TORPA-4810 file (N, C-alpha, C, O; in nm, 3 decimals):
<nodes>
NODE_1_3.548_-0.089_9.083_3.590_0.033_9.149_3.478_0.134_9.142_3.426_0.164_9.035_M
NODE_2_3.441_0.187_9.256_3.338_0.289_9.260_3.402_0.427_9.251_3.496_0.458_9.325_E
NODE_3_3.352_0.508_9.160_3.406_0.642_9.139_3.306_0.742_9.195_3.188_0.740_9.158_I
NODE_4_3.350_0.829_9.284_3.259_0.927_9.345_3.194_1.017_9.239_3.251_1.042_9.133_P
NODE_5_3.074_1.064_9.270_3.004_1.156_9.180_3.091_1.278_9.152_3.156_1.331_9.242_D
NODE_6_3.090_1.321_9.029_3.166_1.440_8.991_3.312_1.413_8.960_3.386_1.506_8.926_G
NODE_7_3.356_1.288_8.973_3.495_1.254_8.946_3.503_1.172_8.818_3.410_1.097_8.786_K
NODE_8_3.611_1.184_8.746_3.633_1.109_8.624_3.775_1.056_8.622_3.866_1.119_8.677_E
NODE_9_3.794_0.941_8.561_3.927_0.882_8.547_3.955_0.868_8.399_3.871_0.821_8.323_I
NODE_10_4.075_0.908_8.358_4.118_0.896_8.220_4.248_0.817_8.216_4.332_0.828_8.305_Y
NODE_11_4.263_0.737_8.113_4.385_0.660_8.094_4.408_0.642_7.944_4.315_0.651_7.864_A
NODE_12_4.532_0.617_7.908_4.563_0.590_7.769_4.620_0.450_7.757_4.689_0.400_7.845_T
NODE_13_4.588_0.388_7.645_4.643_0.258_7.609_4.685_0.270_7.464_4.601_0.275_7.374_H
NODE_14_4.817_0.276_7.442_4.864_0.307_7.307_4.823_0.449_7.274_4.855_0.542_7.347_G
NODE_15_4.752_0.466_7.164_4.703_0.598_7.126_4.557_0.619_7.163_4.501_0.726_7.137_E
NODE_16_4.494_0.518_7.223_4.353_0.525_7.258_4.336_0.584_7.398_4.406_0.545_7.492_T
NODE_17_4.244_0.677_7.411_4.213_0.737_7.541_4.084_0.673_7.591_3.985_0.665_7.519_V
NODE_18_4.087_0.629_7.716_3.970_0.567_7.779_3.927_0.654_7.897_4.010_0.720_7.960_M
NODE_19_3.797_0.653_7.926_3.745_0.734_8.035_3.638_0.658_8.112_3.570_0.571_8.058_T
NODE_20_3.624_0.693_8.238_3.521_0.632_8.321_3.385_0.699_8.299_3.282_0.645_8.339_S
NODE_21_3.385_0.815_8.237_3.259_0.887_8.215_3.199_0.844_8.082_3.262_0.778_8.000_S
NODE_22_3.076_0.882_8.065_3.005_0.848_7.941_3.011_0.961_7.838_2.942_0.956_7.736_N
NODE_23_3.092_1.059_7.865_3.095_1.172_7.772_3.170_1.133_7.645_3.268_1.059_7.649_R
NODE_24_3.123_1.183_7.536_3.180_1.147_7.406_3.277_1.253_7.355_3.323_1.243_7.241_A
NODE_25_3.310_1.352_7.436_3.392_1.463_7.390_3.541_1.440_7.414_3.612_1.535_7.448_E
NODE_26_3.589_1.318_7.397_3.732_1.294_7.416_3.807_1.301_7.284_3.923_1.263_7.275_I
NODE_27_3.739_1.351_7.180_3.803_1.364_7.050_3.927_1.452_7.053_4.019_1.434_6.974_N
NODE_28_3.930_1.548_7.145_4.047_1.635_7.154_4.167_1.562_7.213_4.280_1.608_7.200_S
NODE_29_4.142_1.450_7.279_4.250_1.372_7.340_4.290_1.249_7.260_4.405_1.207_7.263_L
NODE_30_4.196_1.193_7.189_4.221_1.067_7.121_4.216_1.088_6.970_4.124_1.154_6.923_S
NODE_31_4.308_1.035_6.894_4.421_0.955_6.939_4.530_1.042_7.000_4.551_1.156_6.957_P
NODE_32_4.598_0.989_7.098_4.706_1.059_7.166_4.839_1.004_7.115_4.876_0.891_7.145_C
NODE_33_4.908_1.085_7.039_5.033_1.039_6.978_5.156_1.081_7.057_5.269_1.060_7.012_S
NODE_34_5.136_1.140_7.173_5.252_1.179_7.255_5.315_1.053_7.313_5.247_0.972_7.376_R
NODE_35_5.444_1.038_7.293_5.512_0.919_7.342_5.543_0.928_7.490_5.543_0.827_7.560_E
NODE_36_5.571_1.048_7.539_5.612_1.065_7.677_5.490_1.082_7.767_5.406_1.169_7.742_D
NODE_37_5.479_1.000_7.869_5.364_1.006_7.960_5.355_1.140_8.031_5.245_1.186_8.063_A
NODE_38_5.468_1.204_8.056_5.469_1.333_8.125_5.385_1.435_8.050_5.304_1.506_8.110_D
NODE_39_5.404_1.444_7.919_5.329_1.542_7.841_5.185_1.497_7.821_5.096_1.582_7.805_T
NODE_40_5.159_1.367_7.820_5.020_1.320_7.812_4.941_1.367_7.933_4.825_1.406_7.921_R
NODE_41_5.003_1.363_8.049_4.936_1.406_8.172_4.895_1.552_8.160_4.785_1.589_8.200_I
NODE_42_4.983_1.636_8.105_4.951_1.779_8.091_4.838_1.799_7.992_4.754_1.886_8.012_M
NODE_43_4.833_1.720_7.886_4.724_1.729_7.788_4.591_1.692_7.854_4.489_1.757_7.828_A
NODE_44_4.591_1.590_7.939_4.470_1.550_8.010_4.428_1.659_8.109_4.309_1.687_8.122_H
NODE_45_4.523_1.719_8.179_4.492_1.825_8.275_4.431_1.946_8.203_4.334_2.005_8.251_A
NODE_46_4.487_1.981_8.090_4.435_2.095_8.013_4.295_2.065_7.964_4.207_2.151_7.973_F
NODE_47_4.272_1.944_7.911_4.139_1.906_7.864_4.038_1.910_7.977_3.926_1.958_7.959_D
NODE_48_4.075_1.859_8.094_3.984_1.859_8.209_3.945_2.002_8.247_3.828_2.029_8.276_A
NODE_49_4.041_2.092_8.246_4.011_2.230_8.283_3.923_2.297_8.178_3.839_2.381_8.212_S
NODE_50_3.940_2.262_8.052_3.855_2.317_7.947_3.712_2.265_7.957_3.618_2.333_7.915_L
NODE_51_3.695_2.146_8.011_3.562_2.086_8.024_3.490_2.132_8.151_3.382_2.083_8.181_K
NODE_52_3.549_2.226_8.225_3.481_2.284_8.339_3.529_2.239_8.475_3.479_2.287_8.576_G
NODE_53_3.625_2.148_8.480_3.677_2.106_8.610_3.762_2.219_8.667_3.858_2.263_8.603_H
NODE_54_3.728_2.265_8.786_3.796_2.380_8.845_3.920_2.341_8.922_4.006_2.425_8.947_R
NODE_55_3.932_2.214_8.962_4.051_2.167_9.034_4.106_2.045_8.963_4.032_1.951_8.933_R
NODE_56_4.234_2.047_8.937_4.301_1.935_8.870_4.408_1.884_8.966_4.492_1.960_9.012_V
NODE_57_4.403_1.755_8.994_4.501_1.696_9.085_4.584_1.593_9.009_4.530_1.504_8.944_K
NODE_58_4.715_1.608_9.019_4.809_1.513_8.961_4.890_1.456_9.076_4.953_1.530_9.152_I
NODE_59_4.888_1.325_9.088_4.966_1.261_9.194_5.083_1.189_9.129_5.065_1.101_9.046_R
NODE_60_5.204_1.228_9.168_5.324_1.172_9.108_5.443_1.183_9.202_5.443_1.264_9.295_T
NODE_61_5.541_1.101_9.177_5.669_1.115_9.246_5.780_1.142_9.144_5.899_1.132_9.176_N
NODE_62_5.741_1.175_9.023_5.834_1.203_8.914_5.859_1.353_8.908_5.767_1.431_8.886_D
NODE_63_5.983_1.393_8.929_6.015_1.537_8.931_5.990_1.604_8.797_5.959_1.723_8.793_T
NODE_64_6.001_1.530_8.686_5.972_1.588_8.555_5.827_1.632_8.546_5.797_1.737_8.491_D
NODE_65_5.737_1.551_8.599_5.594_1.584_8.598_5.568_1.706_8.685_5.488_1.792_8.649_V
NODE_66_5.633_1.713_8.800_5.616_1.827_8.889_5.660_1.955_8.819_5.590_2.056_8.824_V
NODE_67_5.774_1.953_8.754_5.825_2.072_8.683_5.731_2.111_8.570_5.701_2.230_8.554_V
NODE_68_5.683_2.014_8.492_5.588_2.045_8.385_5.459_2.103_8.441_5.405_2.199_8.386_L
NODE_69_5.409_2.045_8.549_5.284_2.094_8.608_5.298_2.238_8.657_5.208_2.319_8.638_A
NODE_70_5.410_2.268_8.718_5.434_2.405_8.764_5.440_2.500_8.645_5.389_2.612_8.652_I
NODE_71_5.502_2.456_8.536_5.518_2.544_8.421_5.387_2.569_8.347_5.372_2.674_8.284_S
NODE_72_5.291_2.477_8.352_5.165_2.497_8.281_5.051_2.541_8.372_4.943_2.575_8.322_V
NODE_73_5.071_2.542_8.502_4.963_2.573_8.597_4.897_2.706_8.568_4.774_2.717_8.577_A
NODE_74_4.972_2.808_8.533_4.914_2.940_8.507_4.839_2.948_8.375_4.761_3.041_8.355_N
NODE_75_4.861_2.853_8.286_4.793_2.856_8.156_4.660_2.781_8.158_4.580_2.794_8.065_T
NODE_76_4.635_2.704_8.263_4.510_2.628_8.271_4.397_2.716_8.322_4.415_2.794_8.416_L
NODE_77_4.279_2.704_8.260_4.165_2.778_8.312_4.101_2.706_8.431_3.981_2.682_8.432_P
NODE_78_4.183_2.673_8.530_4.136_2.604_8.650_4.170_2.691_8.771_4.261_2.773_8.766_A
NODE_79_4.097_2.671_8.879_4.122_2.748_9.000_4.239_2.693_9.080_4.310_2.768_9.147_D
NODE_80_4.259_2.562_9.073_4.359_2.498_9.157_4.422_2.381_9.084_4.353_2.302_9.018_K
NODE_81_4.555_2.370_9.096_4.624_2.255_9.039_4.723_2.205_9.141_4.794_2.108_9.116_M
</nodes>
């Protein structure tokens, strides 16, 4: 899979966080002990915005994720969510 420049992919497997980038600053995410994937997504979005990403995109059809994203959108230091 080719990932466009400036884009990163993050995923969790158990408590381990994996990334497509070579950055070593995932210590704030790993180990991830959150059991619910919904809250893991918000932790990843917050981390991305702290690392300088100005736009965070979450694609989901889960209404719980949509509600959580709306509730945390104003707390993220990002321009667009």
